[in-house]
Structure formats: C-alpha cells, structure tokens
C-alpha positions, 0 to 999 in steps of 0.5 A: 709105338707107331705101326711102322716101328712095330712092323720093323721090329717084328720083321727084325725079330723074325730074321734073327729067329730064322738065322738062329734056327738055321744055325742050330739045325746046321750045328746038329747036321754037322754033329758026329755020329748023325745017322741018315734018318736024323738028316731027314728029320733035320731037312723036314724041320728046316722045311716046316719052319719056312727055311725051304731054300736051306732044306734044299741045300741040306738035301743036296748035301745029303745026296752028295754024302750018299754018293761019296759013301757009295750008299743010297738011302731009300727014304731020301 
C-alpha cells in the first residue's frame, strides 16, 4: 500500500471515529435523568478527545438549559 493511500485511510478512520464519538456523547447528553455534573463530564470528554467545537456547543447548550430552568451550577 502506498503512503498516500495509507494516509487517506488513516484520515478517513479518524473522521469516522470522531463522528461516532460525537454521536455517542450526544446520545448520552440527551438521556433522561442526566444531572449537572454528568453534563460537565461529557463536556470534558468531548474536549479531551479533540472535539473542542462540539464541547463549546455542549457548554452553550448547558448554559441555555440552566437559564431556562432558572438554575445555575457553580461548576459550570
């Protein structure tokens, strides 16, 4: 296998992995009964695994949920 094909396969695998990771985090995020600290853990996971933009989206979503519920979390 030439280097170009190998690199292309690695990049494709990484994109698939990141997409699947994002899907799994979002599935957990929308699970009923999730508490505030659980949300923070998921934000941390997204950030840790390189999904920084997704982590920002999750944080904005959490901020919006807190303002709708008229609650604030000290950790967030």
